[in-house]
C-alpha positions, 0 to 999 in steps of 0.5 A: 899362153896368154889369153885376152877375152873382151866383150861388148853388147851390140844393139843388133841381132846376131845375123847382122852382127855376123854379117858385119864381122865377116865383112873382112875387107871392111874391118878397117872401118872399125879395127884400130889402124888395120886394113884386111884383105882376103887372100886367094878368094873369099874367106867365107868358110873354113880354109879361107885366108886373110891378111891384116896389116896393122900400123901407120896409115898410108894414102889409099887406106893401106897401112905399113906395119905388122902383117898378120896372116890368118886361116879360118879354122872354124865357121859356124854362122851366125855364132862363131868364127875362129881364125888361126894367126899364122904370122911370124909374130902373131900366132895362135887362135882368134875366136869371135863369138856372137851371143844372142840377147833377144833382138840384140847380141853380145860380141866376144873377142878372144885371142890366145897367143903363142909368144915367140922368142921365149923369155924375150917374147914374154917380156915383150908381151908384158910391155905390149899387153896394156896397149893391145887391150886399149886397142881392142877395147877401142875397136870393140866400141867402134864395132858395136856402132858399125854393126848396129848400122850395117846393112843386112 
């Protein structure tokens, strides 16, 4: 099972970083080419459901591309939230952790992926991984700026 772990220091206290992270429908402001919506009510706790679409932007802020459905499986404010990706292509846990550093924080993003399609999925992952890392790193830099100024 491939695992990606990326981290970034954020000049904001953990509570503000948590509020910025869990403002799910605003993730498109920092996450590369993605819009997120909650499904069937708020997703502020275990059992909450989210749907993210990553791809080409359309007028109105939506995107056409890969649909990533998720269920919140762990919720420990303001330190950790885990989602289970439940889509056709993206499956496995995504873990967001906030580590306090005095008045600042370190945000850690972990993805553990269950690859579909056997050997074809493994080969596909080898091809996609460098682009996924670039996108995550770019998104993390934008998240650090977003969280620093997030109201909270």
